[in-house]
C-alpha positions, 0 to 999 in steps of 0.5 A: 920517504919509502912511499914516495921513493918512486918520485924521489929515487927516479926523477922523470922530470929531470930526464924530460927537462928538454921537453915543454913542461906540459908535455913532460908532465903528461908523459910522467902522468902516463908513466905513473898510470902504468906503474901498477901494471909494471909492478905486477908484471915484474913480480910475476916475472921474478917469482915465475922465474924462481918458481920454474927454477925451484918448483916451490909452491911458496913462490905463489904466496910470495908473488901475492905478498910482493904485489900487495906490499909494492902497491901498498907502498906506491899508493900515495904516489899513485893518488898524488899523480892521479889528481895532479892533472886536476890541480889548476891555478886561476889566473885572470878569468881562466884556469891554467895547469899548475905544473905548467902555467902556459897550459890551459886547463880543461881545454885541448890536450889537457882535457884529453889527458884528464879524460883518458888518463886522470879519470881512469887513474882515480877510478882504478887506483885512488878508489879501486885499489882500496875498494878491491882490498876491502871486498877481498877482506870482506869476502874472506873475513872468516878466514883472516886467521888462516896462515896463507891469508895472513901471509898474502894479505896480512899487511892490510889487516894484521895490525887491527882487531879481527872485528875491525879488519876493514879499518885500513879503509879508513886509514886510506881515506885519511891518506887520500885527504892528506894527499889532496890537502897537503900535496895536490890542492893545498897551495890553493888554500888560504893560510888560515886553513 
């Protein structure tokens, strides 16, 4: 529930209900494409303001921690949204957007949105965030017991033995698989699956 709070607490579809379903879907897609930047910006502004007021160096560490935790919690929603535009239904001999069965897939506006929003989301968030986290941990693998490192990035490796600090990457792969199967493309599978 916490990881999907961005979808359950804020329901953009309700606010955009006066628009055609495809347009509302695309606007939601663009909104979620900017969500990580908004999270980082809000963290920077919040902790920057507190730093100015208190001149406390721990604010920088808390900035990193806040960004990591909030992006970690938003990750499942970001993955689902990044792949949602690729969920198409086959009706007759054509593919139609699952969110709006009047919108043809991979034509016109849908093709533009897939290329300009969905593909960058998949590259930056679905693949980029876990690969970036892995590279950060790999580069700092000898300093993982450092208190500052644990405070900033510990959510990514603290639950695992030191030799398998990278295990969160396998957890992310399972999360992506579950989101793809259960959340985005699961309705296309046969009941036996």
